[in-house]
N, C-alpha and C positions, 0 to 999 in steps of 0.2 A: 356500524353506521359511520360514515365519514364526517368528521367534525366540520361545522360550517365555516366558511371563509369569512374573514373580517369584512364587514360592510363599511362603506364610506358615505358620508353625507354629501349632498350635491356641492357643498362649499369646499370640500376637501379635494385637493389635486392628486394626481397620480404620484407625485413625489412626497406627499405628506407622510406616507407610511412606507416602511421598508417592505418590499414585495417578497413573496416566498413561493414563486412558481415551482411546481413539482414537489413542494415540500410535503404535501399531504396525500399524494397519490400512492395507492397500494392495492394489492389484490384482496379479495374477500377472505375472511378466515377459512371458509371451506376450501378455496383454492390454495391457500397457504398450507393447509394440512396435506393436500395432495402433493404439493411440492416437497414437503418434508418426508413424505413416504416414498417418493421416487426422485431422489435428489440429483441436481445437475452434476454434482461431484461424482456420484456413483456412475452416472451415465458416461461421463468423460473417462473415468478410470477403465470402464469396460471397453470403450472404443480404443483407448491407448494400448490396452493389452493386445489388440489386434494390429493396430497400425505400427507399433514399435518393432514387431517381429518380422516385418516384411524383409525378404532377402533382396534388397535393392542394391544394385551395383553402385558403388560410391562414385559420384560425380562431384558437383559442388555441394557443400554442406552449409546449411543456414542455422544461425542462432537468431531467434526472434526476441529482441529485447522488449520488456514491458516497463510500465511505470513503477515497478517494484523490484527491479534488478539492474539499475543503471550503474553498473560498475564492471570492470574486467577482473577485479580481485575476488577470489573465492566465489566464483559464480558457477554453480553446478551445471546449468544448462549450457553455458558457454564452454566450459571445460569438456563436457561430453561431445559437443559439436567439434571442438578442436581435436579431440582424440580420434573421432571418426574421420575427420579430414586427413589427419596424419596417417591413420591406418590405410586409407585408400589413396595416399599420395595426391590428395585433392586440395582445392582451395576452400578456405573458410570465409563465408560471407555473413555479415550481420545486418539486421534490419530493425527499424523502429516504426510502428504503425501509429501515425499521428491522426487523431480524430477530434477536431475541434468541437463537433456536436456532442461527443461523449463528455468533454469537459463541461459543456453547458448543462447537459442532462444531469450529470452527477454533482453539479454545483462546485466544481473545483475552483479554489480561490485563485486570484491573480498571483499571489505570492507563491503558492504551490506550483502553479503552471509555469511561472518564471524559473523557479528553483529546478524543476524537472528539465526544462529546455536548456538552461545554462549548464547543468550537469551533463546533459547530452552533448553539448558543444565540447566540453572537456574530454569526455569519453571518445568522441569521434576523432579528436586530435590524437589521443593516446593510441587508438587502434590504427590510425593512418600511419603512424610511425612504424608499425609492424606490417604494413602493406595489407591490412585487413579493412575492407570498406564497411562503413556503417551507413547504410542507405536509409533515407527517410521516405517512407511511403505515406502519402496523404489520402485519407478517406474523408471526403467532404460530407458524406451522409453516413449515418450510423448503420444503415442497412447494406452498405457496400463493402464492409470490412472483409468479409470472407472472400469475396471476389477479388479484392485488391491483393490479398495475401496469395491466393492461388495464381493470379496473373503474374505476380512477382516471381513466384516459384518456377513457373513455366518459362518465363522470359530469361531466367538466369540458370536454366538447366540444373536445378537443384534436385538431389536425390533423397536427402535427409533433412528434416526440419526438427530443430530442438528449441525448447522454450521452458521457462519456469512457471510453475502453477500459480495462478491467482485464484482466490477462494470465494470471491463475490459472485453472486448469481449471474449477473450480466456477462462477466468475463468468462465464467465457466461455460455459459451457453455459446459464447463466441467460439471458444475452443472446441466445443461439441460440433458446431457447424463446420469448422475447418476439418476436424477429424473425419466427419462423414464424407466430405469431399475427397480427402486423402484415401479413404477406403476404396473409392472407385478407381483410383490410379494404381496401375500394376507396379510401377517402378518408383514409388514415393513412400517414404516412411515418416512418421510423426511421433515424437517422444516428448512428453511433458514431465519435468522433474520437480521434486520438492526442494525448494531453496530458501523459503522465507523463515523457516523454523528449524530448531535443532531436532526436535522430535516431530515426526510426521503427524499431522492432525488425524485424530481418530484411532491412533495406535495405543494410547493409554486408556484402558477400559476398567469398568467395575468388575466385581466378582462374577456377575452373571453375563459378562461380555458386552454390556451396553456402554455407551460413551459416558465419561465422567462429566457431571453437570455442576459439581460443587468444587470451588477452587482449592480449598485446603487439602483434600485428598489428592487432587491433581498435582498440586505443588509438591507434595510428599513423593508421589510416584515419579514425577519429573526428576527430582533430585536423585532418587534411587536409580532411575534409568540412566542418567548421565554419569553417575558414579560407576555403575557396573559396565557401561559401554562408553569408555572415554573416547573411542573413535568417532563418536557423534560430533565431537568438537574438531575433528580433523578438517583442514582446509585444503583447497585445490589451488594450483598456481594459475596465474594469468596465462592466456594463450601465447605460444611462441611466435606466431606470425606466419604469413605467407611468403612465398618466393617473391623477389623483387618484380618479376614479370607481372604479378597481379595488379600492380599500379596502372599498367597500361591496359591489361585485359578488362579490368572493371572500372575504367576511367569514369564512365557515366555514373556509376554508383558513388565513387569518391566525390564527384561533383555535386551530388545532392546536398542541399543546405538544411541545417536545422531551422525550422520556421521561427518567425517572430511571434510574439504573443498575439493571439486572436483579438479582434476588436472588442469582443465581450469580456476579455480578461486583462484589459489595460489597467495599469496603476492610475490612481487619481492624479499623480504628478511624478515628474522625473525625480524630485526630492524623495518621495516615498520609495520609489524603486531603488535608488542608490542607498538609502538608509537601510532597507531590508536586505539588500544584497551584501552590505557590510555586516549586518547582524547575523545573517545566515549564508556564509560563503559556500558556493556549490562545490561538488566533487568529493571523491573518496578521500583524498589527502586532507582536505579541510575537516572532514568528519573524524578521521583517525587522530588528527592533531587535537581535536576537541576531546576525544576519548582519553588521550594521554593526559591532558590537562585535568580532566575530572578525576582520574585515578591518582594523580600526583597531589592535587590540591583540595579535592572535595569529598571523595568517597569515604574517608575515615569518619567524617561527621554526618554522613547521609542519614543514618538511622535516627540520630538525634534531631536533626533539623529538616528532614524531608518534607514536613508539613508546614514549613514556615516560608511562604513565598518571598517575603521581604529579604531573606538571606540569599535568595537565588541558589538553593542547594542542589538543584537537579543537574543532570549531565548536559541537557539541551541537545541530546542526540536524536530526539524523536523525528525531526524532519528527514534525517539521514536514514533512519530505520524505515520510515513510511515509504520512501522512494527507493529503497534497496540500494542506496548509495554506499552503505557499509553493510558488511555481512554479520549476522548475529553470531555465527560460529567464530569468526575472527575476533569479534568483540569479546566473547566469553572466553576464548582461549587466552587472550591477552589479560583479561581480568583474573583468570585463574593463575597465570604467571605472576601477576602483581600480588596475589594472595599466597605467594611462596609455594605454589603448586598444590595447595590444599583445595579440597572441594569447596563449593560455594557456601555451604552451611557450616563450614569450619573456618577458624581464623578470624579475619576482619569482619566485625558485625555490620559495618557499613556496606561491605560487599554483599553479604548475605541479604540485607534489606534491599539493595539495589537490584540484584539479580532476581529477587522475588517479583519485582515489577516487570522484568523481561519475561518471566514465566507467565504472568498475567497475559502478556501479548500472545503467547503461544496458546494459552487456554481459550482466549477469545477466537482465535482462528479455528480451534477445534469446534467451538460452539457454532461458528459460521458454517462449517462443513456439515455438521450433524443436524443443525436447525436452520436451514437456509432462509426461512421466511424472515429471520431477524435482520437480513440485509435488504428487506423490501418494504421499509416504512411501517413495520408492524412490531408490536411488543413481543417479547419472548413468550409471555403468557397471553394467549390470544383473547382471553375474556376481557382484558383491559382495553381492547380496541373499541369497546362500546362506551368508554368514558365520555361524558358530555363536558367539553372544555368551555371556558369563559371566552366571550367575544370582547376583548379589551385592547383596542388599537393604541390607546395612550400608554397603557402599562407596557405593552409590547415595545413601543418606540423607546420609552425610557429605559427599559432593560437593555435594548440593543445599543443604546448610546452611553450606558453607564450613568444614568441620571435618576435612579430609583430613590435616592436619598439614603440608601443603606451603604455606608462607606466600603465595607468589605466586598459587597457585590459590585459596586460601581468601580472599585479599583481593578477587579478582575476583568470586567468588560472593557475598561479603558486600555488595559494591557493588551487585550485581544485586538482591539481596533488600532493600536499603535504598533505592536510587534508582530502581528499575525501569529500570536502564540499566547498561551495562558498556562500558568502553573497548574499542575494536576489537581491540587486541593481546591483551587478556585474554580476549575472546570466543574467539579462535582457540586460545589456550593452554588454557583451561578445557575447551573441547569436545574438543581433542586429548587431554587428560589422561583424560577420561571414556572415550574410544574406545580409545586406544592403551595407556594404563596400567592402567585398571580393566577394560578389555575389555567395557564395557557398551554396549549398542546405542545408537548415536548418535541414533536417532530419539527415544529417551526424553529425551535432552538437548535435542533440537530442540523437543520439546513443552514441556519445562520452561521453556526460554527464551521460547517464545511466550506462556506463561501468566504470565510475569513482566515482560517488556520493554514499555516504552511505545512503542518504535520498531520493534516486530516487523514484518518485511517478508519474506514467504515467498520472494520471488525471490532474496534474498541468501543463501539456502540451497540454491541449485541446483548448486553446484560440488562 
């Protein structure tokens, strides 16, 4: 049963209460079970097994950037595309598909939208120095994405498409659609690689072969796997670049511009924009500098102070992870080096504690792959979809604005509204307060977080 929406009296205006469009939409539990039994991830993997093996003559090779791999450093899909282009003495082209309606549908915050676009500007400049175009393809409507990709492929005589896997249902279905179109083409191949995690989701299983659903054994298995297979932390180089002639050949692609923020994703003021850009500088270099600062200044005390928000003990790398601006393999390889080459559960206890949080990130992606309904506004245990939530507009508004009267909760919500970020402990406490104390549908809080956080990551809400 879908929770009822908040009612307003005739005296209340549209602006009296924060709106939550799309926050509560979801499939029925019956449909959710069907999706879990025939997952989009499995469908895509089956299609890719066919489309990757096509013996297509190498012409131009495409890497399709997504909003989770905005970097040239240690990018598996980009590296595979560069190697294929080199093998065929061909040109490497890159592309980013910009869909403003997707940003609206998924509730992407202005801060995250801006962070992605500004990081794209940096990446576009880096690739241009190597004579590699980064073309921006705009899909004004959600339903035109596949056609936009296929049109771009044909217009630029592309023989091979490479991309990195995204694990959310909408994104998997998009790739399934593209793969089905590629199937029909005789001289076109499509390969999607795993880049977001060290261990591929779904590969760590229980004794009976099923997916691990409890974190503690998953964490133990992850540590054992990365210790026995140190190559999992190997990184790949940035692409070498095209011949200088590519600058003229693909002039139209080089001339495409990274879009400005859509009207629906504008900051409240220029001051807000400038403040958040200073707080969260875009690009890989900024992210790796932040990592080095954390390793040098904070990680030793992380285990002791990680749950004390006032100390600001965290790495503040989450926006860079969420948009793939830094590589998890690169981060962990440098962390291991900082740990004097010892594995993560040996040596510095702060490193052990911090890496455990990164393993949570990998565990959540495994959950997303094996239980996809969790990315569709449904609880992991479907029986809880029938909870009857309170209809409390005043309580909701006070929670959103940090005016509940509970100092700890209000501090967290005010941090969110000011920094587009909130400490992990406060995220757990504020969301628990909304659900357990105010008895307001947690999905409304999830949507509110998505529309405010610079580091919003759907997979982290699968538990």
